KEKOLFI-39127 format. One line per field, with one value per residue (C-alpha): x, y, z; residue in three letters; residue number from 1. Coordinates in steps of 0.02 Angstrom, whole numbers, plus 50000, padded with zeros to 5 digits. Last residue first. Example, Ala and Ser with C-alpha at 12.3 -4.5 7.8 and 13.67 -1.06 7.14 Angstrom:
c1 50684/50615
c2 49947/49775
c3 50357/50390
zanu SER/ALA
drenpa 2/1
% end
This chain:
c1 52374/52288/52201/52273/52160/52112/52294/52322/52185/52025/51886/51719/51604/51537/51440/51579/51531/51605/51671/51621/51433/51403/51462/51410/51560/51584/51743/51859/52025/52158/52325/52367/52502/52688/52796/52666/52652/52489/52437/52253/52149/51975/51857/51679/51571/51395/51323/51208/51292/51364/51534/51555/51597/51775/51814/51990/52086/51976/51848/51720/51542/51472/51410/51499/51405/51247/51084/51191/51382/51491/51677/51842/52022/52076/52164/52331/52464/52607/52743/52676/52731/52873/52808/52773/52709/52576/52528/52507/52394/52279/52260/52224/52096/51998/52010/51957/51782/51752/51748/51870/51900/51837/51828/52013/52025/51935/52048/52204/52144/52121/52298/52364/52275/52357/52527/52512/52470/52614/52741/52658/52687/52871/52895/52813/52639/52594/52479/52367/52343/52189/52155/51972/51834/51655/51543/51363/51214/51044/50923/50792/50927/51070/51202/51388/51561/51744/51901/52069/52194/52384/52445/52584/52515/52416/52234/52181/52130/51963/51998/51894/51920/52058/51998/52131/52279/52406/52279/52345/52508/52422/52230/52120/52029/51857/51889/51704/51569/51392/51217/51065/50995/51141/51184/51027/50982/50808/50860/50682/50657/50479/50463/50581/50718/50799/50778/50817/50983/51031/50999/51099/51248/51253/51244/51375/51502/51484/51491/51640/51742/51700/51754/51907/51979/52031/52210/52251/52091/51957/51799/51813/51862/51717/51600/51650/51640/51459/51413/51479/51389/51234/51252/51310/51162/51050/51152/51119/50938/50936/51038/50905/50765/50853/50882/51045/51123/51207/51047/50980/51145/51146/50976/51018/51189/51101/50958/51026/50895/50842/50753/50588/50476/50440/50504/50678/50741/50715/50829/50769/50810/50943/50964/51100/51111/51138/51119/51054/50870/50855/50939/51000/50960/50814/50738/50615/50611/50476/50351/50271/50084/50055/49960/50097/50236/50140/50119/50310/50341/50230/50332/50486/50428/50464/50307/50343/50427/50602/50577/50404/50221/50224/50179/50106/50090/49996/49999/50167/50235/50302/50287/50114/50086/50268/50271/50098/50162/50339/50316/50219/50372/50386/50349/50311/50206/50209/50092/50189/50097/50259/50252/50338/50406/50505/50577/50600/50673/50689/50868/50901/50891/50835/50704/50675/50528/50541/50469/50601/50756/50716/50697/50866/50944/50884/50930/50804/50735/50612/50561/50426/50377/50545/50577/50736/50660/50510/50624/50714/50562/50484/50634/50617/50433/50478/50594/50454/50336/50463/50479/50285/50277/50397/50569/50592/50611/50429/50429/50538/50411/50532
c2 43839/43673/43644/43498/43415/43264/43215/43220/43096/43142/43133/43201/43069/43129/43014/42893/42751/42711/42560/42405/42451/42612/42788/42912/42995/43167/43216/43365/43375/43490/43551/43735/43838/43813/43943/43961/43768/43689/43510/43461/43322/43341/43201/43275/43177/43096/42995/42860/42714/42769/42824/42842/43029/43035/43208/43264/43171/43260/43193/43314/43278/43400/43510/43622/43661/43669/43574/43419/43408/43318/43367/43323/43273/43406/43567/43653/43514/43565/43566/43398/43316/43209/43055/42953/43103/43152/42973/42960/43110/43029/42874/42984/43077/42919/42856/43023/42997/42842/42649/42651/42478/42500/42692/42700/42653/42812/42912/42831/42859/43041/43053/42962/43089/43229/43144/43132/43323/43365/43274/43343/43522/43484/43405/43556/43552/43550/43696/43793/43664/43597/43549/43489/43521/43454/43487/43453/43558/43525/43674/43605/43568/43692/43666/43647/43685/43704/43746/43740/43812/43798/43927/43891/43994/44140/44161/44339/44371/44443/44435/44294/44253/44142/43995/43866/43990/43903/43947/44130/44065/44025/44040/43995/44161/44085/43970/43953/43838/43874/43789/43898/44055/44074/44138/44123/43954/43867/43792/43743/43652/43591/43705/43609/43482/43483/43663/43721/43619/43678/43864/43843/43763/43897/44035/43954/43924/44097/44186/44088/44121/44307/44325/44211/44327/44283/44300/44107/44011/43933/43892/43710/43699/43799/43705/43540/43621/43673/43503/43407/43527/43484/43291/43316/43418/43272/43153/43265/43270/43077/43062/43170/43058/42907/42979/43060/43024/43180/43281/43183/43200/43389/43410/43311/43408/43576/43542/43642/43639/43823/43871/43965/44047/44195/44287/44322/44148/44169/44318/44491/44588/44667/44635/44738/44620/44468/44455/44278/44255/44191/44080/43963/43799/43771/43636/43711/43673/43784/43843/43788/43768/43812/43978/44024/43995/44097/44240/44245/44239/44395/44477/44436/44562/44707/44804/44923/44880/44853/44744/44727/44687/44522/44353/44183/44044/43884/43689/43681/43606/43770/43842/43921/43983/44037/44145/44218/44268/44325/44514/44512/44452/44265/44139/43970/43833/43652/43536/43383/43362/43410/43581/43637/43805/43856/44033/44192/44358/44508/44575/44464/44277/44246/44110/43925/43843/43652/43607/43515/43531/43704/43767/43686/43767/43940/43928/43995/43834/43830/43665/43602/43555/43474/43319/43274/43110/43208/43330/43198/43104/43258/43291/43116/43147/43309/43216/43093/43236/43311/43140/43122/43295/43231/43307/43367/43304/43307/43188/43073/43055/43007
c3 50271/50293/50461/50553/50683/50568/50559/50743/50793/50894/50769/50836/50917/51088/51193/51237/51352/51521/51614/51714/51738/51639/51666/51528/51432/51360/51267/51292/51195/51270/51219/51253/51176/51137/51228/51374/51394/51445/51447/51473/51546/51472/51508/51526/51639/51640/51783/51729/51804/51978/52028/52215/52271/52328/52263/52314/52178/52049/51923/51988/52059/52028/51886/51759/51594/51694/51648/51619/51652/51776/51783/51713/51734/51857/51816/51769/51732/51611/51751/51795/51633/51693/51602/51763/51856/51724/51704/51888/51885/51760/51863/52020/51927/51886/52058/52135/52053/52145/52116/51967/51887/51708/51724/51728/51546/51490/51601/51532/51356/51389/51455/51306/51195/51291/51282/51096/51086/51197/51084/50926/50992/51027/50859/50771/50712/50530/50477/50587/50718/50811/50993/51008/51133/51145/51291/51302/51368/51437/51454/51335/51213/51229/51089/51126/51050/51081/50986/51059/50932/50909/50798/50678/50528/50598/50647/50700/50878/50915/51102/51169/51353/51430/51540/51499/51486/51373/51229/51229/51157/50990/51003/51151/51138/51163/51012/50977/50899/50941/50930/50974/51042/51169/51340/51446/51379/51376/51206/51146/50984/50951/50804/50692/50744/50569/50523/50699/50693/50522/50567/50727/50641/50507/50637/50744/50609/50532/50698/50761/50599/50610/50789/50782/50648/50472/50414/50413/50392/50508/50410/50417/50598/50657/50537/50617/50788/50759/50682/50832/50952/50848/50885/51059/51105/51049/51152/51304/51273/51261/51418/51509/51445/51499/51676/51725/51895/51973/51986/52134/52230/52187/52264/52425/52446/52425/52552/52695/52835/52876/53034/53016/53145/53031/52881/52960/52935/52745/52754/52724/52566/52458/52271/52179/52031/52140/52330/52341/52394/52564/52690/52547/52459/52572/52678/52814/52998/53079/52944/52785/52794/52609/52654/52777/52650/52519/52643/52682/52499/52479/52612/52519/52391/52510/52562/52482/52312/52248/52158/52073/52100/52196/52138/52189/52059/52097/52063/51972/51813/51738/51569/51545/51723/51742/51585/51633/51809/51756/51749/51912/52009/52051/52188/52115/52198/52223/52335/52386/52552/52647/52559/52396/52350/52197/52213/52116/52183/52062/52061/51908/51867/51687/51682/51643/51727/51704/51874/51975/51867/51804/51985/52035/51888/51936/52121/52238/52310/52463/52543/52655/52830/52864/52965/52872/52806/52746/52661/52568/52518/52445/52339/52266/52238/52155/52033/51993/51961/51843/51759/51737/51661/51526/51500/51321/51141/51108/50964/51062/51199/51343
zanu VAL/PRO/ILE/ILE/MET/ASN/GLU/LEU/ASP/ARG/PRO/TYR/PHE/THR/MET/MET/LYS/CYS/GLY/GLY/GLU/GLN/VAL/VAL/VAL/MET/ASP/SER/HIS/ARG/PHE/GLY/GLY/LEU/GLU/PRO/ALA/TYR/LEU/GLY/PRO/GLU/ILE/THR/PHE/VAL/MET/GLY/PRO/LYS/LEU/PRO/THR/HIS/ASP/GLY/HIS/ASP/LEU/PHE/PRO/GLY/GLU/HIS/TYR/ARG/LEU/GLY/ILE/ALA/HIS/GLY/THR/HIS/HIS/ARG/TRP/HIS/GLN/THR/LEU/ASP/HIS/LYS/GLU/PHE/TYR/ALA/ARG/VAL/ALA/LYS/ASP/VAL/ASP/SER/CYS/THR/LYS/ALA/THR/GLU/PHE/ALA/LYS/PHE/ALA/THR/GLU/GLN/LEU/ALA/ILE/MET/HIS/ASP/PHE/LEU/ARG/LYS/GLN/ALA/ASP/SER/PRO/ARG/GLY/MET/PHE/MET/THR/ARG/GLU/LEU/GLU/SER/VAL/TYR/GLY/TRP/ILE/PRO/ALA/THR/SER/GLU/GLY/VAL/LEU/VAL/ASP/GLY/GLU/GLN/PHE/THR/LEU/ASN/SER/ALA/LEU/VAL/HIS/PRO/ASN/SER/GLY/SER/ARG/GLY/ILE/GLN/GLY/ARG/TYR/ILE/GLY/TYR/ALA/GLY/ALA/THR/THR/MET/SER/LEU/GLY/ARG/TYR/ILE/PRO/GLY/ILE/ALA/ALA/VAL/MET/ALA/ARG/THR/ALA/GLU/ASP/SER/ALA/ARG/ARG/GLU/VAL/GLU/THR/GLU/THR/LEU/GLY/VAL/ARG/THR/TYR/ARG/GLN/LEU/LEU/ARG/LEU/ALA/LEU/ASN/GLY/TRP/ARG/CYS/SER/GLU/GLU/LEU/LEU/ALA/LEU/GLU/ALA/PRO/SER/LYS/VAL/MET/MET/GLN/ASP/GLU/VAL/GLY/ASP/HIS/ILE/ASP/HIS/VAL/SER/ILE/SER/GLY/LEU/GLU/THR/LEU/LYS/PRO/GLY/ARG/TYR/GLY/PHE/ILE/ARG/PRO/TYR/GLY/ASP/GLY/ASP/ALA/ALA/VAL/LYS/GLY/SER/ILE/GLY/MET/GLU/ALA/LEU/LEU/LYS/LYS/LEU/ALA/MET/MET/PRO/HIS/PRO/ASP/ASP/PRO/TYR/GLU/ILE/TYR/HIS/ALA/VAL/ALA/ASP/ILE/LEU/ALA/ASN/SER/GLN/ALA/HIS/GLU/VAL/GLU/MET/ARG/PRO/VAL/PHE/LEU/GLY/ARG/GLU/GLY/LYS/SER/ASN/MET/VAL/PHE/ALA/ILE/PRO/ARG/GLU/THR/PRO/ILE/PHE/ALA/PHE/GLY/CYS/TYR/TYR/ILE/ILE/TYR/ASP/ARG/ASP/PHE/LEU/VAL/VAL/GLY/SER/CYS/GLY/ALA/ALA/THR/ILE/GLN/ASP/LEU/LEU/GLY/ASP/CYS/ARG/GLN/ARG/TYR/GLU/ALA/ASP/SER/ILE/LYS/LEU/GLN/PHE/THR/ASP/MET
drenpa 398/397/396/395/394/393/392/391/390/389/388/387/386/385/384/383/382/381/380/379/378/377/376/375/374/373/372/371/370/369/368/367/366/365/364/363/362/361/360/359/358/357/356/355/354/353/352/351/350/349/348/347/346/345/344/343/342/341/340/339/338/337/336/335/334/333/332/331/330/329/328/327/326/325/324/323/322/321/320/319/318/317/316/315/314/313/312/311/310/309/308/307/306/305/304/303/302/301/300/299/298/297/296/295/294/293/292/291/290/289/288/287/286/285/284/283/282/281/280/279/278/277/276/275/274/273/272/271/270/269/268/267/266/265/264/263/262/261/260/259/258/257/256/255/254/253/252/251/250/249/248/247/246/245/244/243/242/241/240/239/238/237/236/235/234/233/232/231/230/229/228/227/226/225/224/223/222/221/220/219/218/217/216/215/214/213/212/211/210/209/208/207/206/205/204/203/202/201/200/199/198/197/196/195/194/193/192/191/190/189/188/187/186/185/184/183/182/181/180/179/178/177/176/175/174/173/172/171/170/169/168/167/166/165/164/163/162/161/160/159/158/157/156/155/154/153/152/151/150/149/148/147/146/145/144/143/142/141/140/139/138/137/136/135/134/133/132/131/130/129/128/127/126/125/124/123/122/121/120/119/118/117/116/115/114/113/112/111/110/109/108/107/106/105/104/103/102/101/100/99/98/97/96/95/94/93/92/91/90/89/88/87/86/85/84/83/82/81/80/79/78/77/76/75/74/73/72/71/70/69/68/67/66/65/64/63/62/61/60/59/58/57/56/55/54/53/52/51/50/49/48/47/46/45/44/43/42/41/40/39/38/37/36/35/34/33/32/31/30/29/28/27/26/25/24/23/22/21/20/19/18/17/16/15/14/13/12/11/10/9/8/7/6/5/4/3/2/1
% end
C-alpha cells in the first residue's frame, strides 16, 4: 500500500476482481451481478448511499467491469470507481423501469444463462419495487454470497493498515469521551464534544487525503449509545440523552472510518469507585477476554474460541449474565462474518480480524464489556487496539 495515499490501491482492486472471476469461472457462470453496497466498495471502491434507486456492479467472464447507476450517480461513479464503463438510467421510478437498462447492459457484456449474483434483483429497500434478475431474460442465479464473504474474511496488508489507522483515531475519541464525562452532563453533549475534537485532530493529522466513505459519520466518534447505568444491561440499547450520575456503570465505544474500514473499541467505565458486586463482574469480564485471547493459541475454528469462553461462564456460575457470542469479524462493515460463536465452525486463518467482546449483564448493576480488536496470526492473535483495560484506569472521578 502507498502509505501516502492511505487507501486500497488499484492493483488490489484488480486482484480482488481476479479472485471473484476465478469463482464465477469455476461455477460456469457468464458473469456476476452484485447489488450489496459493501460488496461494490470491496471490488471497485465505489461508495454510495443505497436508496430506492438500484445500483449494481457487473463483471463478465472476460473480466470486463461495469457499474449500473442512476443518472445522478454517473459522474460520481466515473471519478471514484475502478471500472471499465458506467451504464445509467434516468431515475426511479421511470418508464421503462430502470432494470431494463440493466438488462441492456448484461446483454452488451454477454452475461446470460447462469449468472452469479448476491440476490435475484435489487433488494426492496426504501419502497423499491421491480423485476427480479431472472425476469430480465434467460438467466438463472448462482448465489455468490459465500464466495464473496470468504474472500472478504482474510484482510490484506493494506486493509490491516487502514484498520490500524482507524484504531488510532478511535483510541483518541474514546480517550476524550472518558475525559469529558462528568456527573450532571448528558451523554449527548459529552459525545458531541469528544467526537468533534477527535475528528478535527484526525483530519488535521491525515490531511486532504482522508476519506471516510461512511454513511453515518463524517469522522471519528466516541459514544455511549445509551449504555449508562441500568440501561447498560441491554447491550444494544439506543442513546437517550441520559444524565451521568455518581455510581453509574458506563460502556463507551468508538471508531473512525478510514476509506470505509472501521475499528471497534469499547470500555466499561465507572462514575466513582465501583461496588464490590460491580468490581466482581468487571474482573470476570477481563478474565473472559483473556480466556479468548489465550484460546487463539490452539483454536482451529471460530467455535473453539467461543467454547473456551462459554466454559469460563459455566465454571464460575455466570451463565445468567451471558447475552451474546464472544465476537465477530470486522472490516468494511462493523459486523462481518465469521463469528466467534459455538455455532460457527469456520477455520481460523492468519489475516482474519475479530472483536473480542464477551460481556456480563446484570439489570441491577449494569453492563460490563470491553471490546478489543485482534488479528489472527500463526499460533495466536495480535492485539490491534491499545486502550488501557485495567480497573483503575476506568474510574472517572466524581
